[in-house]
C-alpha positions, 0 to 999 in steps of 0.5 A: 490535497489528501490526507491519508491514514494508514491502518489494520496493522498488528502483531500476526504468527508466520503462517497469518494474514492482516490486511491494511486499510487506508482512508484519503481524505479532501478530494476523493480517492478515485482521483490518485494514482495510491500504492503501499510502500514498508520499511524495516527498521534498518533499511531503505523503505521498499515498494510491496503494491500500487494500483491506477485510479481505476483499479484496473492496472497494479503492481507488486513487489516479486517477494509478495506477489500471489501472497498479498492483494491490493484494492480499493474502494472508491465509494468509500475512499478506501484503499486496502491490502489484504496480507496472507501467509505472512512471513517474519521478512513482511515485517516492517512499518507499512505506508500507503501512499498517493500521487498529484492526482493529475490523472495521468496514466502509469505503466505497471512498472511506473507505478513501482517508484517511490518518486510518483507518489506525493501524498503519505500516510502515518505507517503502521507496524505489522510484524511477523513472530516465527 
């Protein structure tokens, strides 16, 4: 089992940058496929980005491709989401997530599925002002 603590949110002007982090405790984060999702007020939670245990396979939502970069440092049991060129529509609570740690391989398409993830962080608020 793993516990996830996400952090790094805040208030930023449009065009600015933030870096979110997700610290994993319990089993090492290298055992898990991990990702980021977000939920804006009045909307359903949506996929943002994800990467495989090795970090080789990644997936991004079209709305963030080219602006956001997901990465992980397994030695630090931490995953990151570097968010650049932020837009007001990026405003949401961001959640990190991890799968069951089964070691299964997932394609980039499968990484987008919310049902794949078993463990969730508590969320961190990102607000982008215009």
